[in-house]
C-alpha positions in Angstrom: -54.8 95.3 -65.0 -55.3 99.0 -65.6 -54.6 100.2 -69.1 -54.2 103.9 -69.8 -52.9 105.9 -72.8 -49.2 106.8 -72.8 -49.0 110.6 -73.0 -46.5 112.2 -75.4 -44.1 113.4 -74.4 -44.1 111.5 -71.1 -43.0 113.8 -68.3 -41.3 112.8 -65.1 -41.9 110.6 -63.2 -43.6 108.7 -66.0 -40.6 108.8 -68.2 -38.5 107.4 -65.4 -41.0 104.5 -65.0 -41.0 103.7 -68.7 -37.2 103.9 -68.9 -36.9 101.4 -66.0 -39.3 99.0 -67.8 -37.3 99.4 -71.1 -34.0 98.8 -69.2 -35.4 95.6 -67.6 -35.6 94.2 -71.2 -31.9 94.6 -72.0 -31.9 91.0 -73.5 -34.6 92.0 -76.0 -32.9 95.3 -76.9 -29.6 93.4 -77.4 -31.4 91.4 -80.0 -33.1 94.4 -81.6 -30.3 96.8 -81.7 -32.7 99.7 -80.9 -30.3 101.2 -78.3 -26.6 101.7 -78.5 -26.0 100.1 -75.1 -28.9 97.9 -74.0 -27.4 97.7 -70.5 -27.5 101.5 -70.1 -30.8 102.8 -71.6 -31.3 106.4 -70.7 -34.5 108.5 -70.3 -33.4 110.6 -73.3 -33.1 107.6 -75.5 -36.6 106.3 -74.5 -38.1 109.7 -75.0 -36.7 109.9 -78.5 -37.9 106.4 -79.3 -41.4 107.1 -78.1 -41.5 110.5 -79.9 -40.5 108.7 -83.2 -43.3 106.2 -82.7 -45.9 108.9 -81.7 -45.1 110.8 -84.9 -46.5 108.0 -87.0 -50.1 108.5 -88.1 -52.5 106.4 -86.0 -49.9 105.6 -83.3 -51.0 104.9 -79.8 -49.1 104.0 -76.7 -50.6 102.1 -73.8 -49.4 101.6 -70.2 -50.4 98.6 -68.2 -50.3 98.8 -64.4 -50.9 96.1 -61.9 -53.4 96.3 -59.0 -50.9 98.1 -56.9 -50.4 100.8 -59.6 -46.9 99.5 -60.6 -46.0 99.8 -64.3 -45.8 96.3 -65.7 -46.1 96.8 -69.4 -46.0 99.1 -72.4 -47.5 98.7 -75.8 -47.2 100.7 -79.0 -49.7 100.2 -81.7 -50.5 101.6 -85.2 -54.1 101.9 -86.4 -52.8 101.8 -90.0 -49.6 100.5 -91.3 -47.6 102.9 -93.5 -48.0 100.5 -96.4 -51.4 101.5 -97.9 -51.9 97.9 -99.2 -51.8 96.6 -95.6 -55.4 96.7 -94.2 -54.6 95.6 -90.7 -53.6 97.5 -87.5 -50.2 96.6 -86.0 -48.7 96.0 -82.6 -45.3 97.7 -82.9 -44.1 96.8 -79.5 -45.2 95.0 -76.4 -42.9 95.0 -73.4 -43.5 93.5 -70.0 -41.1 94.2 -67.1 -38.8 91.2 -67.0 -39.5 90.6 -63.3 -43.2 90.3 -64.2 -43.0 88.1 -67.3 -44.7 84.7 -67.4 -47.4 86.0 -65.0 -50.1 86.7 -67.6 -49.5 90.5 -68.0 -48.3 90.2 -71.6 -51.3 88.0 -72.5 -53.7 90.4 -70.9 -52.2 93.4 -72.5 -52.2 91.7 -75.9 -55.9 90.7 -75.4 -56.8 94.3 -74.5 -55.2 95.5 -77.7 -57.0 92.9 -79.7 -60.3 93.8 -78.1 -59.7 97.5 -78.8 -59.1 96.8 -82.5 -62.0 94.4 -82.6 -64.3 97.1 -81.1 -63.1 99.5 -83.9 -64.4 96.9 -86.4 -60.9 95.6 -87.4 -60.8 92.1 -88.8 -57.2 91.2 -87.8 -54.0 92.5 -86.3 -50.4 92.1 -87.4 -47.0 92.4 -85.8 -43.4 91.5 -86.7 -41.1 89.4 -84.7 -37.3 89.5 -85.2 -36.0 86.3 -86.6 -33.4 86.2 -83.7 -36.2 86.3 -81.1 -37.5 82.8 -80.6 -39.0 83.7 -77.2 -41.1 86.4 -78.8 -42.1 84.1 -81.6 -43.2 81.4 -79.1 -45.2 84.0 -77.1 -47.1 85.3 -80.1 -47.8 82.0 -81.7 -49.1 80.7 -78.4 -51.7 83.5 -78.6 -52.9 82.4 -82.0 -50.8 84.5 -84.3 -49.8 82.8 -87.6 -46.8 83.6 -89.8 -47.8 85.1 -93.1 -44.5 86.5 -94.4 -40.8 86.9 -93.9 -39.2 90.2 -94.7 -37.0 92.9 -93.4 -38.4 95.5 -91.0 -38.9 99.0 -92.3 -36.8 100.8 -89.8 -33.5 98.9 -89.6 -33.8 96.2 -92.3 -33.7 93.4 -89.7 -35.0 90.0 -90.8 -38.5 89.4 -89.4 -41.5 87.2 -89.5 -44.8 88.9 -90.0 -47.6 87.4 -87.9 -51.3 87.9 -88.2 -54.3 87.0 -86.0 -57.9 87.1 -87.1 -60.2 89.1 -84.8 -63.6 87.5 -85.2 -66.5 89.6 -83.8 -67.4 88.9 -80.2 -71.0 87.9 -79.6 -72.8 89.2 -76.6 
């Protein structure tokens, strides 16, 4: 898998690719309520959502492409959570094209993110899973993430479970 930074703002044809990937996840976006019509996500809506994420301090977007160069995943991370009491970086979003889910791309993208944070000397990583997303919770707990809190998300006040995973140093 080839991982590259997501440029902001994404120009065409990249924005079209990312929009297609977002649109393939209409079931997730129905749960999240991030888009007015999850069955008709537009490039303008995706561009606005990415711009909002990119405006946060320490935000980074990553694109995951398969061996043939097809976009299979997108991840959005934060090096520092807006709450100064929270010492950990966050995975804000990890999406895999629905047609490519359950093929290891999500696990590989998550491992890449964890390794990047580990290389930066970070001890753990956090994320939030919406309470109404049991598939997401199953994915992250299978990767070793442990629930540490339940609270509403900062953006829309949706009930979430906050998960954390320790990132022990890798030994050569």
